Structure formats: C-alpha cells, structure tokens
N, C-alpha and C positions, 0 to 999 in steps of 0.2 A: 683794503687796505695796502699802502705802498711800503718799500720797507728801504733801507739803506743800511748795509755793512759797511763797517771801516775798520780797516787791518792798521795799525799803527804802533810804533815802538816810542816810547816815552822815556826821558831821560831819569824821570825818578816816578813812580806810579803816585806816590801820598801826595806831592807837589801838582800832579796832574789832576788828580782825584780832586782836589781842593777847585781847581778851576772848573772844573768841570760839573759839579756841584753849584757851584755858584752862577753856573751859565743855565741853571733850570727853567727860570723863568722865560730869557730868550729863545732860548730851545722851544718853551711852548707855545710863544706869538708866532713864532717861526712854522709852527707847524709838527711838530713832534707829539707824538701822542702815548709811546710808551719807549721805553727801552730796556736792554740787559747790557751789560758789561763784563765781559769774559778775558780770561788771561790765558795764554800758553803753558802749559802745565810744567814745559821746559825753561820759561823765560818771564818772570813775573814783570818784565818792562813790555812788555808784546802784548797789546792791549785789542780786543775785538768790541768795539759796540755797534750793535744790531738793534735797529730803532725801527719805529711804526711812524709813518707820515702820513697828514693829508692828502697830497699831492707831492711827487716827483719835482714839480716843476718848483715848489716851494723849497722841498729840500736840497736841490740844485744852488737855488740862488742864496740859500741861507749857509751853505759850506765853502760857496766860492766866493762871498762877500769878503771884503775887506777886512772888515770887524772880525770875522771869524780867524782870517788869516794871522792876523795879530794875535789874538786870542788861541789860536793852538801855537805860535812861535813861543805866546810869554809862557803855556805850559809846558813846553819842553819835547812838542809835540816832533820825532823825524818822520819826514817824506810818508805820510798818508796816505792809503789806497782807497778810494773811495767806489763800492759797487751800488747801483741804484736798481732795485726789483720791483717788477709787478707781481703779487700773489699770483698764484694759479689756484692754490688748494691747501689747505690747511685740517688736521683734524686729530683727533686724541686717541690712543689707543689703549 
C-alpha cells in the first residue's frame, strides 16, 4: 500500500471537517482506502491527514487536480505540504 501524509493549517477545523467528510466519495473513487486525521497538540487548526492509497500516481493526480485545489481553498486550507510515501514495513508490537 502507498501512503500520503498531508500537513496543513486550516482556518477553522469544524468547517474544514465538514468539507473533508463531504469529499469521502470522491476520495474513495480516486483511490484512497483508509485515513487518519490528527492534529497538533498545541494547535487545533494544524491538521495531519495520513492516508493509504491504491497508487501514488492516483494520489498525486487527485491532490493536484484543479477540483481539489478549489475544494482546499473553499475549506480554508493554508499551504498544504504533501509527502508521498512507499511502505517498506509495518508491524504491531
């Protein structure tokens, strides 16, 4: 599985979360298979979105699409940082 780590600041978490939840269908269609939403313990509007994707090419195409650029703008996202990751190993202790 391939992963994407996104770190971004939002203007208002509750408003961002509504847009994020509404986009679940298009995220799945694009190849997202699971996700986690986390926040910095010192800043409620600094969000981390960690997700598993069917391919990094699909993830890049999705996140760089004009549609997503506009959705992020509408959701109040400030300067997202995208990190595309290939899993090397996983385990449970």
